[in-house]
KOLLOTOR-573946 format. One line per field, with one value per atom (N, C-alpha, C): residue number from 1; residue in one letter; atom name; z, y, x. Coordinates in nm, 2 decimals. Layout:
BEGIN
pos <- NUM:... .
code <- A:... .
site <- CA:... .
zz <- Z:... .
yy <- Y:... .
xx <- X:... .
// end
This chain:
BEGIN
pos <- 1:1:1:2:2:2:3:3:3:4:4:4:5:5:5:6:6:6:7:7:7:8:8:8:9:9:9:10:10:10:11:11:11:12:12:12:13:13:13:14:14:14:15:15:15:16:16:16:17:17:17:18:18:18:19:19:19:20:20:20:21:21:21:22:22:22:23:23:23:24:24:24:25:25:25:26:26:26:27:27:27:28:28:28:29:29:29:30:30:30:31:31:31:32:32:32:33:33:33:34:34:34:35:35:35:36:36:36:37:37:37:38:38:38:39:39:39:40:40:40:41:41:41:42:42:42:43:43:43:44:44:44:45:45:45:46:46:46:47:47:47:48:48:48:49:49:49:50:50:50:51:51:51:52:52:52:53:53:53:54:54:54 .
code <- M:M:M:V:V:V:N:N:N:L:L:L:T:T:T:F:F:F:L:L:L:K:K:K:K:K:K:F:F:F:T:T:T:K:K:K:D:D:D:D:D:D:A:A:A:Q:Q:Q:K:K:K:M:M:M:K:K:K:R:R:R:Y:Y:Y:I:I:I:S:S:S:L:L:L:Y:Y:Y:L:L:L:D:D:D:V:V:V:A:A:A:P:P:P:K:K:K:T:T:T:F:F:F:D:D:D:E:E:E:M:M:M:K:K:K:R:R:R:N:N:N:L:L:L:K:K:K:N:N:N:E:E:E:D:D:D:W:W:W:E:E:E:Q:Q:Q:L:L:L:R:R:R:I:I:I:N:N:N:A:A:A:H:H:H:S:S:S .
site <- N:CA:C:N:CA:C:N:CA:C:N:CA:C:N:CA:C:N:CA:C:N:CA:C:N:CA:C:N:CA:C:N:CA:C:N:CA:C:N:CA:C:N:CA:C:N:CA:C:N:CA:C:N:CA:C:N:CA:C:N:CA:C:N:CA:C:N:CA:C:N:CA:C:N:CA:C:N:CA:C:N:CA:C:N:CA:C:N:CA:C:N:CA:C:N:CA:C:N:CA:C:N:CA:C:N:CA:C:N:CA:C:N:CA:C:N:CA:C:N:CA:C:N:CA:C:N:CA:C:N:CA:C:N:CA:C:N:CA:C:N:CA:C:N:CA:C:N:CA:C:N:CA:C:N:CA:C:N:CA:C:N:CA:C:N:CA:C:N:CA:C:N:CA:C:N:CA:C:N:CA:C:N:CA:C:N:CA:C .
zz <- 2.52:2.59:2.68:2.69:2.77:2.86:2.98:3.08:3.07:3.03:3.01:3.13:3.24:3.36:3.39:3.40:3.43:3.33:3.20:3.09:3.10:3.13:3.14:3.26:3.37:3.48:3.46:3.40:3.37:3.27:3.17:3.08:3.11:3.23:3.27:3.17:3.11:3.01:2.89:2.85:2.73:2.61:2.52:2.41:2.32:2.30:2.21:2.28:2.41:2.48:2.48:2.50:2.50:2.37:2.26:2.12:2.10:2.15:2.13:2.21:2.33:2.41:2.35:2.31:2.24:2.12:2.04:1.91:1.94:2.04:2.08:2.13:2.21:2.25:2.13:2.04:1.93:1.84:1.83:1.75:1.82:1.95:2.03:2.08:2.11:2.18:2.10:1.97:1.90:1.91:1.90:1.91:2.06:2.16:2.29:2.32:2.27:2.29:2.22:2.10:2.04:2.12:2.18:2.27:2.39:2.45:2.56:2.53:2.41:2.37:2.36:2.31:2.30:2.45:2.53:2.67:2.74:2.71:2.77:2.72:2.58:2.52:2.57:2.59:2.64:2.79:2.86:3.00:3.06:2.99:3.04:3.12:3.25:3.34:3.37:3.38:3.41:3.30:3.17:3.06:3.04:3.07:3.06:3.16:3.28:3.38:3.33:3.28:3.23:3.11:3.02:2.91:2.95:3.05:3.10:3.16:3.22:3.29:3.21:3.08:3.00:2.94 .
yy <- 3.99:4.09:4.17:4.30:4.39:4.47:4.49:4.57:4.71:4.80:4.94:5.03:4.98:5.05:5.15:5.10:5.19:5.30:5.27:5.37:5.47:5.43:5.53:5.62:5.57:5.65:5.74:5.69:5.76:5.88:5.86:5.96:6.04:6.01:6.08:6.06:5.94:5.89:5.98:6.04:6.12:6.03:6.01:5.91:5.94:6.07:6.10:6.06:6.09:6.05:5.90:5.83:5.68:5.63:5.68:5.64:5.66:5.78:5.81:5.71:5.68:5.58:5.44:5.40:5.27:5.26:5.37:5.37:5.36:5.44:5.44:5.30:5.23:5.10:5.00:5.01:4.92:4.94:5.07:5.10:5.05:5.06:5.04:4.89:4.83:4.70:4.59:4.58:4.47:4.48:4.60:4.62:4.58:4.62:4.60:4.45:4.37:4.23:4.16:4.21:4.15:4.17:4.29:4.32:4.23:4.21:4.12:3.98:3.93:3.80:3.79:3.90:3.90:3.91:3.98:3.99:3.85:3.78:3.64:3.55:3.56:3.47:3.50:3.63:3.67:3.68:3.64:3.64:3.78:3.88:4.02:4.06:4.02:4.03:4.18:4.26:4.40:4.47:4.45:4.51:4.45:4.33:4.26:4.33:4.36:4.43:4.56:4.64:4.77:4.77:4.67:4.66:4.62:4.53:4.48:4.59:4.69:4.79:4.92:4.91:5.04:5.05 .
xx <- 10.29:10.21:10.31:10.28:10.37:10.28:10.32:10.25:10.31:10.23:10.27:10.25:10.22:10.19:10.30:10.42:10.54:10.55:10.54:10.56:10.45:10.33:10.22:10.24:10.29:10.32:10.44:10.54:10.66:10.64:10.55:10.52:10.39:10.33:10.21:10.10:10.10:10.00:10.00:10.11:10.12:10.15:10.06:10.07:10.19:10.22:10.33:10.46:10.48:10.60:10.61:10.50:10.50:10.55:10.50:10.54:10.68:10.73:10.87:10.96:10.93:11.01:11.00:10.88:10.87:10.95:10.95:11.03:11.18:11.22:11.36:11.40:11.32:11.35:11.36:11.27:11.27:11.40:11.44:11.57:11.69:11.70:11.82:11.83:11.72:11.72:11.80:11.78:11.85:12.00:12.05:12.20:12.24:12.17:12.20:12.20:12.10:12.09:12.21:12.25:12.37:12.50:12.51:12.62:12.62:12.50:12.49:12.53:12.50:12.54:12.69:12.76:12.90:12.96:12.90:12.94:12.94:12.83:12.82:12.93:12.95:13.05:13.19:13.22:13.35:13.36:13.25:13.25:13.29:13.24:13.26:13.14:13.15:13.03:13.00:13.10:13.08:13.00:13.05:12.98:12.84:12.83:12.69:12.60:12.65:12.57:12.53:12.62:12.59:12.49:12.51:12.41:12.28:12.27:12.14:12.06:12.13:12.06:12.04:12.08:12.08:11.94 .
// end
């Protein structure tokens, strides 16, 4: 379950914009999570911080 309150406010409840942001997240997130796993393994804390906030 996901709380969409922030996204609704950010997009001013524009359904098309919400769909676009959700789609973008679903496309980018798996790669980012893989990078974060590598950052953890390599103890690259700075890059982990950057990826976590991206």
